[in-house]
Structure formats: C-alpha cells, structure tokens
C-alpha positions in Angstrom: -0.8 14.0 22.6 2.4 12.0 22.5 5.7 13.6 21.6 6.5 13.6 18.0 2.9 13.0 16.9 -0.2 15.0 16.2 -1.1 17.5 13.7 2.3 19.3 13.6 4.3 16.1 13.0 1.7 14.8 10.5 1.9 18.1 8.5 5.7 18.0 8.4 5.8 14.4 7.3 3.2 14.9 4.6 5.0 18.0 3.4 8.3 16.0 3.2 6.6 13.3 1.2 4.6 15.4 -1.2 6.9 18.5 -1.6 10.4 17.3 -1.1 11.7 20.2 -3.2 10.3 22.6 -0.7 11.9 21.2 2.5 14.3 24.2 2.8 11.4 26.6 2.5 9.5 24.6 5.2 12.5 24.9 7.5 13.0 28.7 6.9 9.4 29.6 7.3 8.8 27.4 10.3 11.9 28.8 12.0 10.3 32.3 11.9 7.1 31.2 13.7 6.8 32.7 17.2 7.8 30.1 19.8 9.8 27.9 17.4 13.4 27.4 18.4 16.3 26.3 16.2 18.2 23.3 17.6 21.7 23.3 16.2 22.4 19.7 17.0 19.3 17.5 16.7 18.9 13.8 16.0 16.0 11.9 14.5 14.8 8.6 15.9 17.5 6.5 14.1 20.3 8.8 15.2 20.9 10.9 12.1 22.3 14.2 13.1 21.0 17.5 11.6 19.5 20.8 12.6 16.1 20.9 14.3 13.1 23.0 15.0 11.7 22.7 18.5 8.2 23.8 19.4 5.6 23.1 22.1 6.3 22.4 25.7 9.7 23.9 26.8 10.5 20.9 29.0 9.5 18.3 26.3 9.3 20.0 22.9 8.5 18.3 19.7 11.6 18.5 17.4 11.5 18.3 13.6 14.9 17.2 12.2 16.3 18.4 8.9 19.5 17.5 7.1 22.0 20.2 7.9 23.1 20.8 4.3 20.0 20.1 2.1 17.4 21.0 4.8 15.5 17.8 3.8 13.0 16.8 6.4 14.3 13.6 8.1 11.6 13.1 10.8 11.4 13.9 14.4 13.1 12.9 17.6 10.6 10.1 17.9 10.1 9.1 14.3 12.4 8.9 11.2 11.3 9.3 7.6 13.5 6.8 5.8 12.0 7.3 2.4 8.7 8.4 1.0 6.0 6.3 2.6 8.4 4.6 5.0 9.1 5.6 8.6 10.2 4.1 11.8 9.4 5.0 15.4 11.8 5.0 18.4 11.0 2.2 20.8 8.5 3.3 23.4 7.1 6.1 21.3 
C-alpha cells in the first residue's frame, strides 16, 4: 500500500465529501483510537497547514490533515481535498 492511500484514506475522503458537517467528530473520534497520534503541525499535499492524525507505520505514518480551527478534513500528506469531488496528489505519490 502506498502512503496516503488505501482504505483509511478512502474512508476519510468519502467522509469529508459526504458528511462535511461531521469533520470535527471524525477528528475527535479518530484521535481516540489506539495507535493514532495527533500531529500538532501537519501539512496536506499542497502545503496547507493544520493539525493531523498519524497512524500506521511509525517511520512512515499515514497522516490525515484537518483545518486547525474548523477541523474540516483537508486531505493527507500525499493528497489534498480541494473541494468536494476534487483532489490533487503530490508529485511522485
């Protein structure tokens, strides 16, 4: 599985697209899952800074990025959700 992809990323992206009003709840619930770490300074693939949730391999975790104030899901360290139905991937991802 490539970083930023797979079932976890797909679920987060679908949740962001379908349930935008529940992004804060997604963040708060996911942050409580065993093995998930909060990343205070995280960036999505286009460089927007926010707060992240890291999971998976310790050396190369997947990181979901959320807007620091609204907790709106922005994407991952490898892919940015620009608007519903639109995303971009970091070169080489």
